[in-house]
C-alpha positions as CSV (number, residue, x, y, z in Angstrom):
1,M,0.3,0.1,0.0
2,T,1.2,3.3,-0.9
3,T,-0.3,6.5,0.9
4,L,0.5,9.8,-1.1
5,T,1.0,13.2,1.2
6,A,0.4,16.1,-1.0
7,K,1.0,20.0,1.1
8,S,-0.5,23.0,-0.4
9,L,2.3,25.1,-1.0
10,G,0.0,28.7,-1.8
11,T,-0.7,28.0,1.7
12,S,2.6,27.1,4.0
13,R,4.0,31.1,2.2
14,V,1.0,32.8,2.7
15,V,0.8,32.2,5.9
16,P,4.0,34.0,6.8
17,A,3.6,37.1,4.9
18,V,0.4,37.8,6.2
19,F,2.0,37.4,9.5
20,A,4.7,40.3,8.5
21,A,2.7,42.5,6.4
22,A,0.1,42.9,9.5
23,L,2.8,43.5,12.5
24,G,4.6,45.3,9.9
25,I,1.0,47.4,9.6
26,A,0.5,47.6,13.3
27,L,4.0,49.1,14.5
28,I,3.5,51.7,12.0
29,T,0.0,52.4,13.8
30,L,0.8,52.0,17.0
31,T,4.4,54.0,16.7
32,G,2.4,56.7,15.6
33,H,0.3,56.3,18.1
34,V,2.5,57.3,20.8
35,Q,4.8,59.9,22.3
36,A,8.4,60.3,20.9
37,A,9.9,60.2,24.4
38,A,8.1,57.4,25.1
39,L,9.6,55.7,22.5
40,H,13.3,56.6,23.2
41,D,12.4,55.1,26.4
42,A,11.7,51.6,25.7
43,A,14.3,51.3,22.5
44,H,17.0,52.5,25.4
45,D,15.9,50.3,27.7
46,V,16.0,47.6,25.6
47,R,19.7,48.3,25.0
48,H,20.3,48.0,28.3
49,A,18.0,45.0,28.6
50,T,20.2,42.9,26.3
51,G,23.3,44.7,26.9
52,F,24.2,46.8,24.3
53,P,26.5,50.1,25.2
54,C,24.4,53.0,24.3
55,H,26.1,55.4,26.3
């Protein structure tokens, strides 16, 4: 007995593309409504948390 497995290449490429687009739109939308000082402070905190020198 032989079993054939078919995989749709279309959906395996569409899902990551849709997710990336949604993430990009969300980032642009959210950063558009946040004050610049808050974004700077958040980025600064992330740099300190990861050990990246920022000064």
